[in-house]
N, C-alpha and C positions, 0 to 999 in steps of 0.2 A: 763298766760297760762294756759288750763286747761290739766289735766291729768287724766282724767277717766280710769276706769277700763274694758276694754272690752270685761272680758270673765269671765260670773258667776262662773266659779269653784273657781276662788280666792276670790270670796266675804267673803266667811267662816272664811279664811283663815285671811287674811287682819282684819275683824271685832278680833277677837281671837286675833292677833298679836296687837293691838290696847289696848286692855279691859289688855295683860299681861305689854303691854310697861307701860301703866299708869299707871299701879296698881303695881304688887309686882316688876317688874323692876325697876322702877322710885325709889322707895322705895331702893332697895336696892343700886342703884350707887348713891344715897343719904347716904346712912348709911356708906357703906364703904368712902364717900370724907369725911365725918365727921371723921370717924376713923382713916382714913390713907392718909388723904388728905396731912396731910405735911410730910409724909413719901418717899424716892424715889421708884420709880418702878420696878428698878434693884439694886443686891445685888454688890458688891466691885468686883466680878469678870466679871460683867456685862452681869447678868444671871437675869434672870426675878425673882423678888421679891416674896416669899411666900403670900404675903397677896395678892398681884394680880393675880396669881395663882390659888390662893384659889375664890376669886372675878369672876374669868373666870370659875371659874367650877360651881359657883353658879348658873351664869346667862346659863351652856350648861344645868343643873338638871331642872332650871324655864322651858327651852322651851323644855326639852325631858320630864317633867310631862305632859304637855297639848298637844302634837304629833306636836310641830313647829320643834324642832330639825331638824329631818331628813323625813319629810314626802313626801319626792320624793321616799324613799324606799317602797316594797313592803308590804302588808299588810300583807303579810306571814311572814315577819321578824319585823313585829312590827310599819311599817309606816304606811302611807295613801295615795300609789300609785299618788301620786300627778305628773302630766305632768311639765312639765321643762316651759313651758309659765305659767302656774298658779303660779308655783314655783318664777317666776321672780318678778311679784307681791309682794309676799310676803316679797322678798330680798326685793325689792324698798322700801316696808315700814318700813321695818327695818332698813335701812343705810339713808333713808333720814334725818333723827336724827343723823347722822355723827356718829364720833368711841366714844363714851360715856362709851363701854362697851354692851349696847344695844345688839349689833351686834353678841354678843356670845350666845343668846339663840338661833340661829342657826349654825348648824354642818357646819365647813369648811376643811382644809386638815386632823387638827387633829380630825372628826369625821366620821360618818358612809358614802360611799358614795358608787353609783352602782358595782365595782366591788365583794362587801359580799353577793350579790344576786347568788354568786357561791360557796357559802361556803357550805364546808360538815358538816354534823351533828354536830363533835367534833368543828369542829370552830365557830357554830352557837351558841353553850354552852359555848366554853370558849372565846370567843372573840368578835360575833355580837352583841349577849346580854347585856354584859356590855360596850358594844359601844352605843348600842342605848339608853340605859337607861343612860347615863353618868357618867358611873363608872367608866370609864377607856379611855383613848384618843392613839390616833395612829401618824403615820408617814407614808409616801408614800417615800419610796425612791428608786429613780433613779436614780438622777445626780450624775456623777462622777466627778472625778479632768481631764479627758480626755472625759468626755463622757454628754453633756446637754441635747443639741436637737437634736444631730444623736447620737440616740441609738444603731447604730450598733458599735460605738467602745465602747461600754460596756464589763470591763473587769469584773464585780462580776459574778462569776459561780457559777453553782449549778448542782451537782452530784450524782446521783444515789449510795445508800449503804442499800445491803439489805432489800430494798424498802423503806426506807427512802429519806432525801434529804442530801447533806453538800453543804453548802452554804459558800464561801467566795469571800469577796471581800472590798471594799472601798466606800461609800457613803459620798457626801459635798453637803453644803447648802441645809442640809434637816430643813422645819418647825418642829419646837415641836420634835426633834431629840432626846434634854435634857430630855425630861419627858414624851416620850411614853411609856406606858406599853409594847405596840405590835408593831414591828414596820412591815409594807409593804413592801419587798421586790424583787425589779424585778431583775430577774438575768438570762442571758445567760446559757441554759442546754449544754448537752454532746452535742446533735445531732442539734445545731444551732438554736435552738426556745428561746421561754421565758416564764419564767412564774413568777407569783407573790406570795413570801414565806414568813407565819406568824411569825415572830423573836417572842418571849416572852424576856423580858427583863432578867430575867433569866437564859435563855438560855447559858449553857458554849460556849466559845468563842467569846461573844458580848460584846463592849463595847462601849462607846460615847466618842468620841475625844472632844476637846476644843471647847468652844462658836464661835461662825462666827459671827463678827458683820458686818450688812450688812447696807447701807442706812434706812432702816425700823427699825435700832437699836430696834428691837422685843425683844432680849432676849431669845429667844429659839429657831436659827436657830443653826445647826452646823455640825458633820460628824459622822460618825458610821463604826465601825470597825467589820467587820465578818471573824473567823478564825476557819473555818471548823465548824460552828456551824450545828447540826446535826437538822433536821424539818424532823417530821413525816408527814408520808405521807398525812397523813387528814387534815394538815395544811397548806394547799395550795390554793388557788382562783381559781377553775376551775383546769382542765388538762393543762400542759403546752404545746404550740405550736408554729408554726412554725413561724405565723406570732405575730402582737404587737398589738393584737386587746385585751388583758386583760388590760392592762396598759391604753390604747386609751379610755378604759370605763373612768379611771379615768382624765385623762384629756381634753375630751372631755367635761365630766361632769362640772371639771372648767371651760371651755372656756365659756360654757351655763350659769353658775353663773356669770360673769362676767356683762353679762345683768342686774340685778335687783341690783345687787353692785351699778358697775358705775353710773348709772343711776340715782339710791335714793341718792350717792354720792355727783354728779354733782349738783341734784337740791337742795341739803343742802346747798353747796356752795354759787350756786346763788342766791337762796331766801334770803341768809346772805348778799351775795354781793348787792343785790335789797335793802332791808330794809338799811342797811349802806347808799348807796347810795344819799337815800331821806332824811337819820337824818343829814350827815356829809355835814358843809359848808366850802365853801370854797370863796375867793374873794366877799364873801356878799351872795351868793348864794349856795344852794346844788348841790353839785357835779351831783348828778345824770342829772341835767339838762343840764352838759356841752355835747359837742355830742361825744366828746373822748371817753365818761363814759359812757353814755347809747346806744351809739352802740355796744359797746362791751359786754355790759351785755345782749341787747336783740339778738344779734347775737348768743352765746352762749346758750340762752335758745330756740332759733331756732334748735341749734344744738343737744341737747337735746332732744327734743322734737323729732326729726325728727331720732334719734336714739332708743326711746323708740318704735318709731310705726315699725321702720325695724326689733328690735331685736323680737316686737310680730309675725312680718309675719314667719322670720325665724324658731323661736322656735316652730309654728305651724306647718310648713313642716317638722320641726327635728321631732315632737312628732307623727306625722303619718307616721313614718318612722321607721323600726329597727334598729334604729341607736346603740342599744347597742353591736349588737354582731360584723356585718362588715361593718358599714355603706358606703355606695355609693360615689361614686364620690361628688354628687349635696349636699348629707348631710356633708361630710367633708368640702366643701367650704362652706357651712351656718355657721358651727363652726367657722373657720377660720375667716368668717367677724364679725361674732359678737365679736369677739376677739378684732379685729382692730380698728371697730368700736366703741367699748363702751370704750375700753381704752383711742383713742384720745378725745372722747367727757370728759370724765374726767382729763385727761391731761388739755383738753383746761380751761375747768369749773374752775376748781380750781385755773389753772393760773392766769386767770381773778379775780374771785375771793382776791387773793395777791395783785392784782395788785389795785384793787378798794380800799382796805382797808390799800393800803400804808407801811408805816412803821409797822403799827400793825398786818400787815398781813403776816412778816416777825418772829414775837412773835410764840414760843411755846402753850405760853397761849392762843392764838385764835384759833388753833385746824389745820387752815388751811393749816397751812406748811406741816405738818402731812400727810394731805389727799393728797398734793400734791408729797410728797414724796414716799407714796404709790402706786399714780398715774403713776409715773415713772419707779416704779419697777414692776408693774405689763406686763408692758412690753416684759417683759424676761422669768418668770417662766411659766411654760405650751406650750411652744414653742414659741420663738421670734416673733417680727411682723414681722421678714423677712422671717419665717418661713410659716406663715399665708398667705404672699401677693404669695410665691410660689405657696402653695395651690391653693389660685383662679386662679391664672394662670395655673394649671395643669388641674383646670376644665374648662378651656376656649380653653383648647386645643393647648396653647402654649407651654407649657411645657412638659417633659415626661418623665415619673420616679417617 
């Protein structure tokens, strides 16, 4: 099945990515495997081991050095102003190689995101510039023990004090909580609005809670405590607003990124399943010649191709509208559709691959069970699958509010 790239803007991104992945990134992966392949990826307390963190940061820096780390950020801030649609094909190119570490040449939730476009001059100097060059990492802190998809239940507050802000609250299940040098904290203001406040790790009153081991077993998820943290007025991303539009920039951006990531990983799983099905024999012939196996793989390929085509169209529509500020109902529905269909596509593709591999698919060394766990995990962060379905129902006029 052919997976052509129908957008010219993405061509140089893909060519640059291939040069990086087949050269310096591959060398770095080999070097890390040779030097640390015998060592555990986590410390005794469950946190990510130092050699993995350094490996990850080295990949970040490789991507940043060639302008692939956060190309969707504006040129004004050091990015390339790449569209979401073009970014999808870059992400697909990187993720179709699975999880070898090469995925870290691209910024994820611990790197630059569209909210930084609203940074003040001070925040640009102290936060955005080192973030874009991969000198530091960040974390997006929204989820709380009593507030997940329902942001209206948020209890973390920000009150004014002599022009600055005082942030108090507790966040949990935050990716990179244990290591972020600057945290982007979503808090409710005194007038009932919401703001995104930049809390540096040396801020008095800021502390990190214990690691929280999720099904990803990533060694970097944890809780954060803010006890009367004073945040300078110019360390806020935009002005706090009555609505949730600033945090939604981050959330919608993560939904859009599902397209390239999930399609790329789906292709990785299915390509491996196809190759294995042609080589592995049972009852005297390749298992791929059995209809039960052949149809599973072909059906998953069909859904992957259809998902890719749908995301291309949806992202084209999103790019044509002002999605960063206050997206309309149709645009919100497009983001929701992308999240839903891509996550379902990857969950099926990874499940099919494991089934084709049989017992070997259950081994961690195969890498497929890791992708399956990622696929299942994705259906919750950034708004659950149920929330996305509700958004689609609203766009059809079936639900109100």
